[in-house]
C-alpha positions as CSV (number, residue, x, y, z in Angstrom):
1,X,0.0,0.0,0.0
2,X,1.4,3.4,-1.0
3,X,1.9,5.9,1.7
4,X,0.8,9.5,1.2
5,X,4.2,11.0,1.9
6,X,6.3,8.3,0.3
7,X,8.0,10.5,-2.2
8,X,8.2,13.6,0.0
9,X,11.8,14.9,0.4
10,X,12.9,14.1,4.0
11,X,13.6,17.0,6.2
12,X,17.2,17.9,6.9
13,X,17.9,19.6,10.2
14,X,21.2,21.0,8.7
15,X,19.1,22.9,6.1
16,X,17.5,25.7,8.1
17,X,15.7,28.7,6.8
18,X,18.6,30.9,8.0
19,X,21.0,29.1,5.6
20,X,18.8,29.6,2.5
21,X,19.9,32.5,0.2
22,X,17.8,35.5,0.7
23,X,17.0,38.3,-1.8
24,X,19.2,41.3,-0.9
25,X,17.5,44.3,0.4
26,X,18.8,47.5,-1.1
27,X,18.2,50.7,0.8
28,X,16.3,53.5,-0.9
29,X,19.2,55.9,-0.5
30,X,21.4,53.7,-2.6
31,X,19.2,53.1,-5.6
32,X,16.2,54.6,-7.5
33,X,13.5,53.1,-9.7
34,X,13.5,54.3,-13.3
35,X,10.0,55.7,-14.2
36,X,10.4,54.5,-17.8
37,X,11.6,50.9,-17.5
38,X,10.9,50.3,-13.8
39,X,14.4,48.9,-13.3
40,X,16.4,49.7,-10.1
41,X,19.4,51.9,-10.8
42,X,22.1,52.5,-8.3
43,X,22.5,56.2,-7.6
44,X,26.3,56.0,-8.0
45,X,25.8,54.5,-11.4
46,X,23.2,57.1,-12.3
47,X,25.7,59.9,-11.3
48,X,28.3,58.4,-13.6
49,X,25.9,58.3,-16.5
50,X,24.9,62.0,-16.0
51,X,21.5,61.1,-14.7
52,X,20.6,58.9,-17.7
53,X,19.2,55.4,-17.1
54,X,21.8,52.9,-18.4
55,X,19.0,50.4,-19.3
56,X,16.6,52.5,-21.3
57,X,18.2,55.9,-21.7
58,X,15.5,57.7,-19.7
59,X,16.6,61.2,-18.7
60,X,16.2,61.9,-15.0
61,X,15.7,65.4,-13.8
62,X,18.9,66.7,-12.1
63,X,19.4,69.5,-9.7
64,X,20.9,72.9,-10.6
65,X,24.1,72.2,-8.6
66,X,24.7,68.8,-10.2
67,X,24.2,70.3,-13.7
68,X,26.7,73.2,-12.9
69,X,29.2,70.6,-11.8
70,X,28.6,68.7,-15.1
71,X,28.9,71.8,-17.3
72,X,31.3,74.3,-15.7
73,X,35.0,73.8,-15.5
74,X,36.1,72.6,-12.1
75,X,36.1,75.3,-9.4
76,X,35.3,78.0,-12.0
77,X,31.7,78.8,-11.0
78,X,31.1,81.9,-9.0
79,X,27.5,82.4,-7.9
80,X,25.6,85.7,-8.1
81,X,22.7,86.9,-6.0
82,X,22.7,83.8,-3.8
83,X,20.7,85.4,-1.0
84,X,17.7,86.5,-3.1
85,X,14.6,84.6,-2.2
86,X,10.8,84.9,-2.8
87,X,8.3,86.3,-0.3
88,X,4.6,86.0,-0.1
89,X,3.9,89.6,-1.4
90,X,0.2,88.9,-2.3
91,X,-0.5,86.9,0.9
92,X,-1.5,83.9,-1.2
93,X,-2.9,81.1,1.0
94,X,-0.3,78.4,2.0
95,X,2.4,80.0,-0.2
96,X,4.8,80.5,2.7
97,X,4.6,76.8,3.6
98,X,5.1,75.9,-0.1
99,X,8.2,78.1,-0.2
100,X,9.7,76.5,2.9
101,X,9.0,73.0,1.6
102,X,10.7,73.9,-1.7
103,X,13.8,75.2,0.1
104,X,14.1,72.0,2.1
105,X,13.6,69.7,-0.8
106,X,15.9,71.5,-3.2
107,X,18.4,73.0,-0.7
108,X,18.2,76.2,-2.7
109,X,16.7,79.6,-1.9
110,X,15.1,80.0,-5.3
111,X,14.2,78.1,-8.5
112,X,17.3,79.4,-10.4
113,X,21.0,79.5,-9.7
114,X,23.0,82.2,-11.5
115,X,26.7,83.1,-11.8
116,X,29.8,83.1,-14.0
117,X,32.1,80.3,-14.9
118,X,34.3,78.8,-17.6
119,X,33.2,76.1,-20.0
120,X,36.1,74.4,-21.8
121,X,38.2,77.3,-20.7
122,X,35.9,80.0,-22.2
123,X,34.3,82.5,-19.8
124,X,30.5,82.9,-19.8
125,X,27.5,83.8,-17.6
126,X,25.4,80.8,-16.6
127,X,22.0,80.3,-15.2
128,X,20.5,76.9,-14.3
129,X,16.9,76.4,-13.2
130,X,16.1,74.0,-10.3
131,X,13.3,71.5,-11.0
132,X,12.8,70.6,-7.3
133,X,11.9,74.2,-6.4
134,X,8.2,74.4,-7.2
135,X,8.9,72.7,-10.5
136,X,11.2,75.5,-11.6
137,X,8.3,77.9,-11.7
138,X,9.1,81.5,-12.6
139,X,8.4,84.1,-9.9
140,X,9.7,87.6,-9.2
141,X,13.0,86.5,-7.9
142,X,13.7,84.0,-10.8
143,X,13.0,86.9,-13.2
144,X,15.2,89.3,-11.2
145,X,18.1,86.9,-11.0
146,X,18.1,86.1,-14.7
147,X,17.7,89.8,-15.6
148,X,20.6,90.8,-13.4
149,X,22.8,88.1,-15.0
150,X,22.0,89.3,-18.5
151,X,22.7,92.9,-17.5
152,X,26.1,91.8,-16.0
153,X,26.9,89.8,-19.1
154,X,26.1,92.8,-21.3
155,X,28.4,95.0,-19.2
156,X,31.2,92.5,-19.3
157,X,30.6,91.4,-22.9
158,X,30.1,87.8,-21.8
159,X,28.0,85.1,-23.6
160,X,25.1,83.6,-21.6
161,X,24.4,79.9,-21.3
162,X,21.0,79.1,-19.8
163,X,19.5,75.7,-18.8
164,X,15.7,75.9,-18.5
165,X,13.3,73.5,-16.7
166,X,9.9,75.0,-15.7
167,X,6.2,74.4,-15.2
168,X,5.7,78.1,-16.2
169,X,4.9,81.3,-14.3
170,X,4.3,80.9,-10.5
171,X,0.5,81.4,-10.0
172,X,1.0,82.4,-6.3
173,X,2.6,85.6,-7.5
174,X,0.0,86.5,-10.0
175,X,0.7,89.4,-12.5
176,X,4.1,90.0,-10.7
177,X,5.2,86.6,-12.0
178,X,3.9,87.3,-15.6
179,X,5.8,90.6,-15.7
180,X,9.0,88.7,-15.5
181,X,8.5,87.5,-19.1
182,X,8.8,91.1,-20.4
183,X,11.6,92.1,-18.0
184,X,13.9,89.2,-18.8
185,X,13.1,89.5,-22.5
186,X,14.1,93.1,-22.4
187,X,17.4,92.2,-20.8
188,X,18.0,89.5,-23.4
189,X,17.4,92.1,-26.2
190,X,19.9,94.6,-24.8
191,X,22.4,91.7,-24.4
192,X,21.8,90.7,-28.0
193,X,22.0,94.3,-29.4
194,X,25.4,94.6,-27.8
195,X,26.6,91.7,-30.0
196,X,26.7,89.0,-27.3
197,X,25.8,85.3,-27.6
198,X,23.0,83.6,-25.8
199,X,22.8,79.8,-25.9
200,X,19.6,78.2,-24.5
201,X,19.4,74.6,-23.4
202,X,15.9,73.3,-23.0
203,X,15.4,70.4,-20.6
204,X,12.3,68.4,-19.6
205,X,9.9,70.1,-19.1
206,X,10.2,73.6,-20.4
207,X,6.6,75.1,-20.5
208,X,4.4,78.1,-19.9
209,X,5.8,81.6,-19.5
210,X,9.4,80.5,-19.6
211,X,8.9,79.0,-23.1
212,X,7.0,82.1,-24.1
213,X,9.9,84.3,-23.2
214,X,13.7,83.7,-22.6
215,X,13.7,79.9,-23.3
216,X,13.0,80.5,-27.0
217,X,15.1,83.7,-27.4
218,X,18.5,82.1,-27.6
219,X,20.7,82.7,-30.6
220,X,21.3,79.0,-30.5
221,X,18.6,76.8,-29.0
222,X,19.3,73.1,-28.2
223,X,17.4,70.6,-26.2
224,X,17.9,67.3,-24.4
225,X,16.4,64.2,-26.1
226,X,12.7,63.7,-25.4
227,X,12.2,67.0,-23.6
228,X,8.7,68.4,-23.4
229,X,8.7,71.9,-24.7
230,X,5.7,74.1,-25.2
231,X,3.3,76.7,-23.8
232,X,0.1,74.8,-22.9
233,X,0.2,71.0,-22.4
234,X,-0.9,68.6,-25.2
235,X,-4.1,67.6,-23.3
236,X,-5.2,71.2,-23.0
237,X,-4.5,71.9,-26.7
238,X,-6.5,68.8,-27.8
239,X,-9.4,69.8,-25.6
240,X,-9.4,73.3,-27.0
241,X,-9.1,72.6,-30.7
242,X,-11.0,69.2,-30.5
243,X,-8.3,67.5,-32.7
244,X,-5.8,64.8,-32.1
245,X,-2.2,66.1,-32.1
246,X,0.6,64.5,-34.1
247,X,2.8,61.8,-32.4
248,X,5.5,63.2,-30.1
249,X,4.0,66.7,-30.4
250,X,6.0,69.2,-28.3
251,X,8.8,66.8,-27.8
252,X,12.3,67.9,-28.7
253,X,12.5,65.7,-31.8
254,X,9.3,67.2,-33.2
255,X,10.5,70.7,-32.5
256,X,13.8,70.0,-34.3
257,X,11.9,68.6,-37.3
258,X,9.6,71.7,-37.5
259,X,12.5,74.2,-37.1
260,X,11.8,75.5,-33.6
261,X,15.2,74.4,-32.1
262,X,18.6,74.1,-33.6
263,X,19.7,70.7,-32.3
264,X,19.3,67.9,-29.8
265,X,22.4,67.2,-27.7
266,X,22.8,64.3,-25.3
267,X,23.6,65.2,-21.7
268,X,27.1,63.6,-21.8
269,X,28.0,65.7,-24.9
270,X,26.7,69.1,-23.8
271,X,29.8,70.5,-22.2
272,X,32.0,69.8,-25.3
273,X,29.2,71.0,-27.6
274,X,28.8,74.3,-25.7
275,X,32.5,74.8,-25.4
276,X,32.8,74.6,-29.2
277,X,30.1,77.2,-29.6
278,X,31.8,79.5,-27.2
279,X,35.1,79.0,-29.0
280,X,33.5,80.1,-32.3
281,X,32.2,83.2,-30.6
282,X,35.1,83.9,-28.3
283,X,36.4,87.0,-30.2
284,X,39.9,85.6,-29.7
285,X,39.5,85.6,-25.9
286,X,40.2,82.4,-23.9
């Protein structure tokens, strides 16, 4: 008569659960999940690849300081107007709390970092927007800092290199935020009239009032692969015109095809690319 457990593997006291291999637990501070391919990527590996997923090529948003370290020559960056920060001028509800949260998350006082540096040995003025500070939104201080940088660059005959990432004008500052579009545009015009170069680098996303002003006013405009660039979002446009938009509408590749930008440059190649542009416009100064 066959027994029920005749073919069952006999237990072995030497094989305890503690001796079985376990799936390693990776702390969150060591790795991050890619939103595109869902694979875990070590942060150290991500830093080495300039914030690009090694598996699928997805571009992670990177902070202003990390981008400055990536673009500027070592120890060449000198910051301007570091103490300027926004205040709740219109007494907008919960705006003070939002500003404090943004400062803690980004470790910055505002949504843009400005200053001067050298790129490939060539001097320039540089501004880099910070995505973790209320999504790089443009308020009074963002406009003021960028305006001051262009005015300084005009006075010193320096080219300006600007990296944009923004959800648009900051609604908590109302018309004071929208006024920055005209103010910065005026400073860009004076800088251009003086014969100076402005290179704009559009990253994901660059939208709203920033796109409608200084982001698209560069003499040379380049973008990162796949960057969303536009004024209103695709969904809003489709609901307004009641039509389906073309594939990849408002993405960098579509804008290059339709002539809105001059090139698409991978993050790892941006420093060399910009250095070559500065060399061509250096007026013999290095």
